[in-house]
C-alpha positions in Angstrom: -60.1 26.7 -20.6 -62.0 30.0 -21.3 -64.6 30.8 -18.6 -68.2 33.1 -20.1 -70.3 35.0 -18.1 -72.1 38.3 -17.4 -70.8 40.0 -14.1 -70.1 43.6 -12.9 -66.8 44.7 -12.9 -66.8 48.2 -12.6 -69.2 51.4 -13.1 -68.1 52.4 -16.2 -68.3 48.8 -17.7 -71.9 48.9 -15.3 -73.0 52.1 -18.1 -71.6 50.3 -20.9 -73.2 46.9 -20.0 -76.5 48.2 -18.9 -78.4 47.2 -22.0 -75.9 44.2 -23.2 -77.2 40.6 -23.3 -75.0 37.9 -22.2 -73.4 36.2 -25.5 -72.4 32.5 -25.6 -70.6 33.2 -28.8 -67.1 34.1 -26.9 -64.0 34.2 -29.0 -61.3 35.4 -26.4 -59.5 36.4 -24.4 -56.1 34.9 -24.5 -53.5 34.7 -22.0 -50.3 34.1 -22.1 -48.8 32.4 -20.6 -52.3 30.8 -19.2 -49.8 29.3 -16.2 -47.6 31.2 -14.0 -45.6 30.0 -10.9 -43.6 32.5 -9.4 -41.5 32.9 -6.3 -42.7 34.7 -4.2 -41.1 38.4 -4.0 -40.0 37.7 -7.4 -41.9 40.1 -10.4 -44.7 38.2 -13.2 -45.9 39.4 -16.1 -48.8 38.2 -18.6 -50.0 39.4 -22.0 -53.6 39.5 -22.6 -55.3 38.9 -26.7 -57.9 39.3 -28.0 -58.8 38.7 -31.5 -62.2 40.4 -31.4 -61.4 43.3 -33.7 -65.1 44.6 -32.3 -63.9 44.8 -28.7 -64.6 48.1 -26.8 -62.0 47.9 -23.9 -59.7 45.2 -22.7 -58.6 45.1 -18.8 -57.5 42.8 -16.1 -59.2 42.5 -13.1 -56.6 41.8 -10.0 -55.6 42.8 -6.3 -52.4 43.9 -7.6 -52.1 46.2 -11.1 -55.6 45.9 -12.1 -55.6 48.0 -15.7 -57.9 48.4 -18.9 -57.3 50.4 -21.6 -59.6 50.7 -25.2 -59.4 50.6 -28.6 -56.1 47.7 -28.3 -56.1 43.8 -29.1 -54.2 43.3 -26.3 -52.7 44.2 -22.7 -50.1 43.4 -20.3 -50.3 42.9 -16.8 -47.1 43.2 -15.0 -46.3 42.8 -10.9 -42.4 44.2 -9.9 -43.0 42.2 -6.8 -45.7 39.5 -6.2 -45.6 39.7 -2.3 -49.6 39.2 -2.0 -51.4 35.8 -1.8 -54.5 37.5 -2.6 -52.9 36.8 -6.6 -53.4 33.3 -5.9 -57.4 33.2 -6.0 -58.1 35.7 -8.8 -56.7 37.0 -11.8 -58.4 37.6 -14.9 -58.8 39.2 -17.9 -61.9 40.5 -19.7 -63.1 41.9 -23.0 -66.2 43.7 -23.4 -67.6 43.8 -27.9 -70.6 45.2 -29.3 -70.8 41.9 -30.8 -69.6 39.4 -28.2 -70.2 41.6 -24.6 -68.2 40.6 -21.9 -65.7 37.5 -22.6 -63.6 36.5 -19.3 -60.6 34.3 -19.0 -58.6 33.2 -15.6 -55.0 33.3 -14.9 -53.6 30.5 -13.3 -50.8 31.7 -10.8 -49.1 29.4 -8.3 -46.7 31.4 -5.8 -44.1 29.4 -3.4 -41.8 30.7 -1.0 -38.2 28.3 -0.5 -37.8 27.9 3.4 -36.4 30.8 5.0 -34.6 28.8 8.0 -34.5 25.0 8.5 -32.7 24.1 11.8 -33.0 20.6 14.2 -32.9 20.6 18.2 -33.9 18.4 20.7 -37.5 18.3 22.1 -36.9 19.4 26.4 -32.7 19.2 25.4 -31.4 17.8 28.4 -27.6 17.6 27.5 -27.0 14.1 27.8 -29.5 11.1 27.3 -28.9 8.4 29.2 -28.9 4.8 27.2 -32.3 3.4 26.8 -33.8 7.0 27.2 -36.3 8.7 24.6 -35.2 11.0 22.4 -37.0 13.4 20.0 -35.6 15.1 17.3 -37.3 18.2 15.9 -37.0 19.3 12.6 -38.3 23.1 12.2 -38.5 24.6 8.6 -39.9 28.2 9.1 -41.5 30.6 6.0 -42.6 28.4 3.6 -45.2 28.0 1.0 -46.7 25.8 -0.3 -46.4 23.6 2.8 -48.6 20.6 1.4 -45.7 20.8 -1.6 -43.3 20.7 1.4 -40.7 17.2 1.5 -39.0 16.9 4.6 -36.0 14.1 4.5 -33.6 12.6 8.0 -30.2 12.1 7.8 -28.0 10.7 10.5 -24.4 11.0 9.0 -24.6 10.5 5.3 -27.2 7.7 5.7 -30.6 8.5 4.9 -33.1 7.7 7.2 -35.7 5.8 5.6 -37.7 3.7 8.2 -37.5 6.2 11.2 -39.8 6.4 13.4 -41.6 10.2 12.5 -44.3 11.8 14.0 -47.1 13.8 12.5 -46.3 17.1 10.9 -47.5 20.3 12.7 -48.8 23.5 10.6 -48.2 26.4 12.6 -49.4 29.8 10.8 -52.0 30.6 8.2 -52.2 27.6 5.6 -53.4 29.4 2.6 -49.6 31.7 2.9 -46.4 30.8 4.2 -46.1 28.7 7.4 -43.5 27.2 10.2 -43.8 23.1 9.3 -42.6 21.2 12.8 -41.5 17.6 12.5 -40.6 15.2 15.1 -38.2 12.3 14.8 -38.6 9.7 17.4 -35.1 7.7 18.3 -34.4 5.6 21.8 -30.7 6.5 23.3 -28.1 3.8 22.8 -24.2 3.7 22.8 -24.7 2.9 19.2 -26.0 7.0 18.9 -23.6 8.2 20.9 -21.5 10.9 18.9 -23.8 10.3 16.1 -24.6 13.4 13.4 -28.6 14.0 12.7 -29.4 17.1 10.3 -33.0 17.3 8.3 -33.4 18.9 4.8 -36.5 20.9 3.3 -37.5 20.5 -0.2 -40.5 21.7 -2.1 -41.7 19.7 -4.7 -43.3 22.3 -6.9 -43.9 21.1 -10.9 -42.6 23.6 -12.9 -40.1 24.1 -11.4 -36.2 23.3 -13.1 -34.6 22.8 -9.9 -36.5 22.0 -6.5 -35.3 24.2 -3.8 -33.5 22.7 -0.8 -32.6 23.6 2.3 -31.1 21.4 5.0 -30.2 22.1 8.9 -26.8 22.5 10.9 -25.7 18.7 12.2 -26.9 17.6 15.5 -24.7 15.8 17.7 -26.3 13.3 20.7 -24.4 12.2 23.8 -25.6 9.2 25.1 -24.6 7.8 28.6 -23.9 4.9 29.0 -21.9 1.7 31.0 -18.7 0.7 29.8 -18.2 -2.0 27.3 -14.4 -4.0 26.7 -12.7 -4.3 23.1 -10.6 -6.6 23.9 -9.7 -10.5 22.1 -9.8 -13.4 24.4 -6.5 -14.7 23.6 -3.7 -13.0 22.6 0.3 -14.5 22.0 2.9 -12.4 22.9 6.5 -12.6 22.8 9.2 -12.4 25.3 9.8 -8.6 26.3 6.2 -7.1 25.2 3.5 -5.7 27.0 -0.2 -6.6 27.7 -2.5 -5.8 24.8 -4.3 -2.1 24.6 -7.1 -3.1 25.6 -9.9 0.0 25.5 -13.3 0.1 27.5 -15.8 2.4 24.8 -18.3 4.1 27.6 -19.3 7.8 28.4 -18.3 9.0 31.0 -14.7 7.4 30.2 -14.0 4.5 32.0 -10.8 3.4 33.7 -9.0 -0.2 32.6 -6.9 -1.8 35.3 -5.7 -5.4 35.0 -5.6 -8.2 37.0 -3.7 -11.7 37.4 -5.6 -13.7 39.8 -6.4 -11.2 42.8 -3.2 -9.2 42.2 -3.7 -5.8 40.0 -0.5 -5.8 37.3 0.7 -2.8 35.5 0.2 -2.9 31.7 3.1 -1.1 30.6 5.6 -3.9 32.2 7.2 -6.0 30.0 6.1 -9.5 30.6 8.7 -12.4 30.9 8.0 -16.1 29.4 6.2 -17.1 32.8 4.2 -14.3 33.0 1.8 -16.4 30.4 -1.8 -17.3 32.0 -5.8 -15.7 32.5 -6.1 -12.4 33.0 -8.8 -10.3 34.2 -9.5 -6.6 32.7 -11.5 -4.2 34.6 -13.5 -0.9 33.8 -15.8 1.4 35.5 -17.8 4.1 34.8 -19.9 6.2 36.8 -23.3 4.6 35.2 -21.7 0.8 36.0 -18.6 -2.0 35.3 -18.3 -5.0 33.3 -14.7 -7.4 33.1 -13.6 -9.8 30.4 -10.9 -12.7 31.0 -8.3 -12.7 28.8 -5.3 -15.5 27.7 -2.1 -14.5 27.5 0.4 -16.9 26.2 3.8 -15.9 25.5 6.1 -16.4 22.5 9.7 -17.1 22.6 12.8 -18.6 21.1 13.9 -22.3 21.2 16.1 -23.0 24.3 19.0 -26.0 23.8 19.3 -28.2 26.8 22.3 -30.4 25.4 25.7 -31.0 27.2 28.6 -30.3 24.9 30.2 -33.8 25.4 28.0 -37.3 25.7 29.0 -41.1 25.0 27.2 -43.4 22.8 27.2 -47.1 22.8 27.7 -48.4 19.3 24.2 -49.3 17.8 22.4 -47.1 20.1 20.8 -43.4 18.8 21.9 -39.8 19.3 21.4 -38.5 22.8 17.9 -36.8 24.0 18.6 -32.8 23.2 15.7 -31.5 24.7 14.7 -27.9 23.0 12.4 -25.2 24.8 10.6 -22.9 23.1 7.1 -21.9 22.2 5.5 -22.7 20.1 7.2 -25.8 20.2 10.9 -25.9 18.2 11.4 -28.5 15.3 14.7 -30.2 16.2 17.1 -31.4 13.9 20.6 -32.8 13.4 23.5 -32.7 11.2 27.2 -33.3 10.4 27.9 -31.6 7.3 24.9 -33.2 6.4 21.7 -34.2 7.6 21.7 -36.9 10.1 18.9 -39.3 11.2 18.9 -38.6 15.3 17.0 -42.1 15.5 19.2 -44.4 13.3 22.0 -46.7 15.2 25.6 -45.2 15.2 28.7 -47.5 14.7 32.0 -46.6 15.7 32.8 -44.8 12.3 30.4 -42.1 13.3 31.5 -40.2 16.4 32.5 -37.2 16.0 30.9 -33.4 16.3 27.3 -32.5 15.5 25.2 -29.8 15.7 21.4 -29.6 16.7 19.8 -27.3 15.4 16.2 -26.0 17.3 13.5 -23.9 14.9 9.8 -21.8 15.4 8.3 -19.4 14.6 10.1 -16.8 16.6 13.5 -17.8 16.1 16.3 -20.4 16.2 19.0 -21.7 17.9 22.3 -23.9 17.6 24.2 -26.0 19.5 27.7 -28.4 18.9 28.3 -31.3 20.8 31.6 -34.0 20.4 29.6 -37.4 20.5 32.1 -40.2 21.3 30.9 -43.7 20.3 31.5 -46.9 22.8 32.3 -49.7 21.6 33.4 -53.6 23.5 36.8 -54.9 23.0 38.0 -56.4 19.9 40.9 -58.6 19.4 42.8 -59.3 16.3 45.2 -62.0 16.4 46.7 -64.8 13.8 46.2 -68.6 15.3 49.9 -68.9 15.2 52.9 -66.5 15.8 55.9 -66.9 15.1 58.5 -65.4 17.3 62.3 -64.9 17.5 64.0 -65.6 20.6 64.9 -62.9 22.6 61.7 -60.8 21.2 59.0 -60.0 22.9 54.9 -61.2 21.9 53.2 -59.5 19.4 51.3 -59.8 16.7 47.6 -59.1 18.4 46.1 -56.3 18.0 43.3 -55.3 20.5 40.3 -52.7 19.7 37.6 -51.0 22.4 36.3 -47.7 23.4 36.8 -47.5 26.1 40.4 -49.0 25.7 40.6 -52.8 27.2 42.5 -53.9 29.7 45.0 -56.4 28.4 45.9 -59.7 29.9 47.9 -62.4 28.5 48.5 -66.5 30.2 50.6 -68.8 29.2 48.1 -71.3 28.6 44.6 -72.3 27.2 42.4 -70.2 29.5 43.5 -68.1 32.6 41.2 -70.5 35.2 43.4 -73.5 33.8 45.6 -74.7 36.8 48.6 -74.7 35.1 48.0 -71.6 32.9 49.7 -68.7 34.3 49.6 -64.5 33.6 52.6 -63.6 31.6 54.3 -59.9 30.4 53.6 -60.0 26.6 57.0 -57.2 27.2 59.3 -60.0 28.8 61.5 -61.5 25.8 61.0 -65.2 24.7 63.3 -68.0 25.2 63.9 -71.2 23.2 61.3 -72.8 26.2 58.6 -70.2 25.7 56.5 -71.6 23.0 53.2 -73.3 23.1 49.5 -71.9 23.4 48.7 -68.7 24.6 45.5 -66.8 25.7 44.8 -63.0 25.7 42.0 -61.9 27.7 40.8 -57.8 26.9 38.8 -56.6 29.6 36.3 -53.1 29.0 33.8 -52.3 31.8 30.3 -52.4 31.4 31.3 -54.4 28.6 32.3 -58.6 28.4 35.9 -59.2 28.5 36.8 -61.4 25.3 39.7 -64.5 24.8 42.2 -65.2 22.3 44.3 -68.7 22.1 47.0 -68.0 19.6 49.9 -71.1 19.2 53.3 -69.3 19.6 56.2 -70.7 17.9 59.8 -69.6 18.7 62.5 -69.1 16.3 66.3 -70.0 17.4 69.1 -67.3 16.9 71.2 -70.6 16.0 69.2 -72.1 13.3 66.2 -71.8 11.4 64.4 -74.8 12.5 60.6 -73.7 14.2 60.1 -75.7 17.7 56.9 -76.1 19.3 57.5 -76.1 23.1 57.1 -79.6 23.6 59.8 -80.7 21.1 62.7 -78.2 22.6 63.8 -80.5 25.2 64.2 -83.4 22.6 66.1 -80.6 20.3 68.2 -80.0 23.0 69.2 -83.5 23.9 70.2 -84.0 20.5 72.2 -80.9 20.1 74.3 -82.0 23.1 74.8 -85.3 21.8 75.9 -84.6 18.8 77.8 -81.9 19.5 
């Protein structure tokens, strides 16, 4: 927008304008560009032009680079290096015309200066902070202008702090020129802050700049002293011969970690055995305090089978119970060439070699054992036996495990007074026919017996005779000889 007025610019202008009257019919002058944004120390220039053919003089009124010239329609203002902050307060182009009188146009110029340095430090730095202590970080931006367009951003590592408690900004220096700006970030020392890296970043946010000048401070590392905290699981499963878990203690200064089982200190580097499971205590201590934590150690180990190499099982009983120790508790299976159900009753034909297998998540083991089936005596005997004269008694089969004790009696029972024990290996004569009783005994089973009728076949004839008829036959043979 053009600004028109009458003022005295110089002694030359005063002489030429003494008789003139301010005119309100100014058409120009015009400045290009109408606005300048110049970095401090950079060159600057602007061109002033007029369309009034009656102009006697055109000139620049400015603290630096003032100039004027007559008989021209344009005049260039140029400065090799902008170092005067007063340029922001008054740069104007004027024309003097016989028709329009004196006319003015102001040049809008803004001078900026990016931060020379950006630094960060701790207020009242003591080197290390104790947990809970108030900490103030100070970001110092030196030699920057204009300060009211300055933006300060805080970072913790890669994280931008959008809700950090920041105190008021302090400005040092002439606010119309380059100044030093100080901003304070307030935080509380904690173990989470130990080792944190902070930095601050200054940015000039000026309209018209393609790229806003940004400058960052170096990283500031925070050291916080705090009592130890133990990092250890409450329950741990270990294999036999492994060592205690590597439990760490987070603390500053570093904490010493010790292990106890009960009141006895243990070496965490020693190999553990299966009996070493149980509850342990981990203790950590430094100059600021101590802490402890209990850890339940469960020992895992492969199965072990406790079973005899041979076993005797009564018929209709089940397979013997073989115990298997291991952690986790193992699964026990039986096989005899194929899988066997150990809860099914056994028959006498199912004796032989079996394999027991115990398996858990740590390992597997197997053992073979011979199973002998025990069963009571069994007599297989026909109701009638024909035996040749002078031959031993045969034809009956006795079975059992353990092998039964066999006893023959001549008669229908051993308790019969007329019965007598008989040697089955003795040769039978013509008079030995009749009822015989076979007894079979094997402990712990009950004895069994079987009665059989024995018929003697004489060698002299093929007549079969019972014991009761032998005497009559002999008598008749003597009479009719």
